[in-house]
C-alpha positions in Angstrom: 129.1 202.3 152.2 132.1 201.6 150.0 134.6 199.0 150.9 138.2 199.8 150.9 140.7 198.2 148.4 141.9 194.7 149.1 145.1 196.0 150.5 143.3 198.4 152.8 141.1 195.5 154.1 144.3 193.5 154.9 144.7 191.4 151.7 148.2 192.6 150.9 151.3 190.8 149.7 151.7 189.0 153.0 148.2 187.7 152.7 148.7 186.6 149.1 151.8 184.5 150.2 149.8 183.0 153.2 146.9 182.3 150.9 149.1 180.4 148.4 150.6 178.4 151.3 147.1 177.7 152.8 145.8 176.4 149.4 148.8 174.2 149.1 148.3 172.7 152.5 144.5 172.5 152.1 143.9 172.0 148.3 140.3 170.7 148.4 137.0 172.6 148.9 135.6 171.6 152.3 132.0 172.2 151.2 132.2 169.9 148.2 133.9 167.3 150.3 130.9 167.3 152.6 128.9 166.2 149.6 131.4 163.6 148.5 132.7 165.7 145.6 136.4 166.3 145.0 136.9 169.9 143.9 140.1 172.0 144.2 140.0 175.0 146.5 140.7 178.3 144.8 139.6 180.7 147.6 140.3 181.1 151.3 137.3 182.0 153.3 137.3 183.5 156.8 134.7 181.7 158.8 134.4 184.7 161.2 134.8 187.8 159.1 137.7 190.1 159.8 135.2 192.9 160.2 133.6 190.9 163.0 136.9 190.3 164.8 138.0 187.2 163.0 141.7 186.4 162.9 143.2 186.8 159.5 146.0 184.2 159.8 144.4 181.8 162.2 144.0 178.4 160.4 141.0 177.5 162.6 139.2 180.6 161.2 139.9 179.6 157.5 138.6 177.1 155.0 139.5 176.4 151.4 136.6 176.6 148.9 136.0 176.5 145.3 134.7 179.6 143.6 131.0 178.6 143.5 130.9 177.5 147.2 132.7 180.7 148.2 130.3 182.9 146.3 127.3 180.9 147.7 128.5 181.3 151.4 129.4 184.9 150.9 126.0 185.7 149.4 124.3 183.9 152.4 126.3 185.8 154.9 125.6 189.2 153.3 121.8 188.9 153.4 
């Protein structure tokens, strides 16, 4: 099954603006913080995936992550 483009999946210009705002408001990786590391967040992760009914712009459904943490969480979720 092929995924649609980022824009088709809801990651359009509005999302890009929201993403930049979110990272400005929440600049640190939450997973690294749990391990007493200070790492800048560069990715915004949906805790409950959009495909599973998660809300795209709901702050409670989001967390800022660094690239390695985001990749690790995404890989675990897609097993």
